[in-house]
Each structure stands twice: as C-alpha cells, then as structure tokens.
TORBA-608456 format. One record per residue (C-alpha): residue number from 1; residue in one letter; chain; x, y, z. Coordinates in steps of 0.02 Angstrom, whole numbers, plus 32768, in hexadecimal, padded with zeros to 4 digits. Each point is the difference from the previous one (the first is absolute). Layout:
// residues N
   resi   resn   chain      u      v      w
    NUM      A       A      X      Y      Z
...
***
This chain:
// residues 95
   resi   resn   chain      u      v      w
      1      M       A   96A5   EF5A   A5B8
      2      P       A   7FB4   80B0   7FEA
      3      K       A   8013   806F   8082
      4      G       A   7F78   805B   8089
      5      Y       A   7FC6   80A5   8012
      6      I       A   7FBA   8053   8090
      7      I       A   7F7E   8083   7FB9
      8      A       A   7FC3   80A3   8047
      9      H       A   7FA2   8092   7FCB
     10      I       A   7FDB   8082   80A4
     11      T       A   7FB5   8092   803D
     12      V       A   804D   8046   8096
     13      T       A   7F7C   804D   807D
     14      D       A   8085   8013   8098
     15      P       A   80A7   8019   7FC6
     16      E       A   8054   8032   808D
     17      V       A   7FD7   7F2D   8041
     18      Y       A   800A   7FC6   7F69
     19      K       A   80B7   802F   7FFB
     20      G       A   8033   7F99   8099
     21      Y       A   7FAF   7F5C   7F89
     22      I       A   8084   8045   7F7B
     23      D       A   809A   7FFC   8095
     24      Q       A   7FBE   7F66   8026
     25      N       A   7FD8   7F8D   7F61
     26      T       A   80B4   801E   7FB1
     27      D       A   805E   7F96   8049
     28      V       A   7F79   7F75   8029
     29      L       A   7FCE   7FF4   7F5E
     30      G       A   80C6   800F   7FD3
     31      G       A   8003   7F6B   8067
     32      L       A   7F8F   7F92   7FC4
     33      S       A   8057   801C   7F3C
     34      G       A   7F99   808F   7FD3
     35      R       A   8064   808E   7F96
     36      F       A   7F80   809C   7FDB
     37      I       A   7FF9   8041   7F51
     38      V       A   7F81   8066   8001
     39      R       A   7FDF   8077   80AD
     40      G       A   7F94   8080   7FF1
     41      G       A   803A   808B   7F77
     42      T       A   7FB5   8064   7F82
     43      S       A   7F88   7FAB   7FB5
     44      E       A   7F72   8032   7F6C
     45      T       A   7F4A   7F7A   7FFC
     46      V       A   7FF0   7FFE   7F40
     47      E       A   7F64   7F99   7FFD
     48      G       A   7F96   7FED   807D
     49      S       A   8013   8018   80C5
     50      L       A   806F   7FD9   8095
     51      E       A   8052   8021   8098
     52      G       A   8076   8075   8008
     53      R       A   80AC   7FBA   804C
     54      H       A   8039   7F5F   7F8F
     55      V       A   806C   7F8A   803F
     56      V       A   804E   7F65   7FAC
     57      L       A   8062   7F82   804C
     58      E       A   8072   7F5E   7FA9
     59      F       A   800D   7F6E   803F
     60      P       A   8061   7F48   7FC2
     61      S       A   7F52   7FC1   7FFB
     62      Y       A   7F34   801B   8017
     63      A       A   802B   7F63   8099
     64      E       A   8084   8080   8057
     65      A       A   7F8B   80B5   7FEC
     66      L       A   7F67   7FA4   8033
     67      A       A   8056   7FC4   809D
     68      A       A   8044   80A9   8017
     69      Y       A   7F58   8036   7FEC
     70      H       A   7FB4   7F99   8087
     71      D       A   809F   7FFD   806B
     72      P       A   7FDE   803D   80BA
     73      A       A   8095   8075   801B
     74      Y       A   7F8C   805E   7F61
     75      Q       A   7F7D   8000   804F
     76      K       A   8022   8035   808D
     77      I       A   8042   80AF   7F96
     78      A       A   7F77   7FF1   7F94
     79      D       A   7F80   802B   8087
     80      I       A   8051   80B0   7FE6
     81      R       A   7FD9   7FFC   7F5C
     82      R       A   7F60   7FD6   8004
     83      A       A   7FD0   8089   8096
     84      S       A   8061   8086   7F97
     85      S       A   7FCB   7FDB   7F47
     86      E       A   7F72   7FB4   7F96
     87      G       A   802F   7F9E   7F4E
     88      T       A   8017   7F64   7FB8
     89      I       A   809D   7F6E   8007
     90      I       A   8008   7F70   7F83
     91      V       A   8076   7F79   7FEE
     92      V       A   8039   7FCD   7F78
     93      E       A   805F   7F7E   7F93
     94      G       A   8073   805F   7F82
     95      T       A   80A0   7FE5   7F7D
***
C-alpha cells in the first residue's frame, strides 16, 4: 500500500506563537502514526518560489495522512499555526 504524506511550506509570521504549535503538534501527529521526515532546516529553492520553512510527515497510507490532517485534535492546534504563519499544506500519496 502506498504511503501518505503531509507536506507543508510555511512562512512563520509570529515565531513565539508558532513555537506553541510545534510544541503540541509532535505528540498529536505522532499519535496519529505520523513521522517527521523533514522539519525546517536549511533549504534552498533552486527553481520557482516557496515559503521559508518546509515540513514532510510520513504516514502508513494516504487515508491515514488525510485523516490525521482532519483529526479534531490536530485541527485545534492548527489554529495556532494559522494565526502565526502563512503557507500551503498538501496531502499526497507517495511510495
């Protein structure tokens, strides 16, 4: 079965508030079978334009990735992310 991924490209607008999101999302998404593959770190956009921070979470399946994104516990803390950053979140089926 193909794995599922949540991929986020984020520009943090309020680092202090965003820290609260990071502090909480590790346990919530980990409890929903998510595993952080990429979480911030140095990056260089070599073509096109993207936000400044990149995150990739791996899940056992696309359905589990989509369910994790829509999970009420995650959506509660996602409000912190929305209040302290701008960006794009996608859920994608992978290999």
